[in-house]
N, C-alpha and C positions, 0 to 999 in steps of 0.2 A: 093615577096610583098601582104599579104595576104587584103583581104575586107571585111571590117566589116558594118551593117544594124545596126542606130539607131532609134528611133519611136522617134515624141514631137512631139506636139502638133502644127496647124497651127502656131499660136498665137507668140509662143516660138518658132518657129524653124527662122520666120519672124524677130523680134528678135536680134536670138542669129547673120544672118544671114544682119544683119546690122551692129550689133559692131563689124562684122566679118573688116565687109571691111571698119567701118570706125576706118583699128586699119591693112590696109592697107592686108589680109588672107579669109583668108579663109575656111569654116570647117574642110576641115583634117591636114590646121593646126595650126589648135586652140585646136583639140582635141591633134596631133602629139605633140603640148609644152605640153600639160596636161598631155599628157602620161608620156611624158620624164622630168617634174620634177616629177610624182610621184613616176616612177622609181629610177633614182637620190634622192630620199630624204628617201626612201620606206615608203610613206607614204600617204595619202589624201595632196595636200597644199592647202588645209584649213577647216579648222574647220567643223565639219557636227557631230549634237545631234539631240536625236533622241528626245527633245518635248520644248516648251518652259517653260522656268525658273518659279517657284511653286513662286505666291510675295508672300507667309505665308512665302517664304523661305530668302526674302531680307537682306539686311543684316538690315537696316534701323527696321528691324520689329524682325527679331530676338536682335539687342540692348535694345526694350523696351521688349522682354519677361524676358532677364534680368535681368535686372533694374525692371521690375517687383515683378522679384522671387527673387531678393536681398530685394527690401521689403518685401519681405515674410521671407524674414529668421528674417528681423531683426521686425521682429510683426507690422508695418505699416499698418498697413492691419481695413476696415471695414468691419464690415458682416450684413448684409438685407436681408431678405428672397423675397418672390418674392414680398408677398403683398404688403412689404415699399416699395421696387425700387414702384411698382407702386403709391403708396401713393406719393409718393415724385414728381414725373414723371405731377403726373393729380391736385398737388398742392392743 
């Protein structure tokens, strides 16, 4: 047997202790289950991402971009200068 030491934020440790208690186990059992699952599956047993997905690349936004590109290809484009747009906005 070996001992592993981990550092946690006090609040996180308390919440994890409470969760483990609700599940009828202690932290050692919790991490043993996690380690066994990771070893069995040969991967981290949940998705790990580096950052939140950029909303620019959302499916709905990409669909609108493709629709706009198609309108450009079909020549369905209105070109206005900034001055013309400002005049339209100011009524």
